[in-house]
Phi, psi and omega in degrees: 000316180295320181292326176294319179294316179294324178295327178287329184274321185235139173264186181295317179299318181295318179295320177296320178295317179296319176296322177296319178298315179298320178296316180296318178298317179297318180296315180295319180295318181288327181289336179101203184291123175251142179299155183301146180285145176291169186298325183290336174290319178296317179295318177298321177299314180296315179297320181296309185280336184257355180221302189290305182299318177297321180292317178297318179296319178296317180296319178295316179296321179296314179295321178295323178295316180299318180293317182292330187247029173052046173085004178286145176288148181292147176279186184298319181296314180293325178295317176297319178300318180291318181290332180284005171294328183297305179294333177298315179289330175297317179294316178299319179296319178294317179296319179294320178297317178295318180297317179294322177296321177292321180291318184276350179297139184294335176283330178072189181291324189293320185262016183297318180281339182263020182291121185271005181293327186260002178275148179269141179259141180253000000 
């Protein structure tokens, strides 16, 4: 049941992108503190996750549908499924952005709860 739901939510391209994201996060986490990324890396990240990857994923899903159904155009349900790739990548991009900020934060994961910035001094 869980695999059917995940198969409905993510395609092969999406799973490969998620695995690539996990590998990059693991690499950054293991390498230690990396200096902050310049602004153009952040803009590229936003363009990639909010525009390029959803469109490529939609095109791949559309082509896979055409191949599976012998050239028939997708019905309404399949069209919605293809269009909902965009918010899926937006959510993945937001989660990845938060994860990268936590990894690159100088306090890191360990000291997140012990952050003294919000404690009051007497």
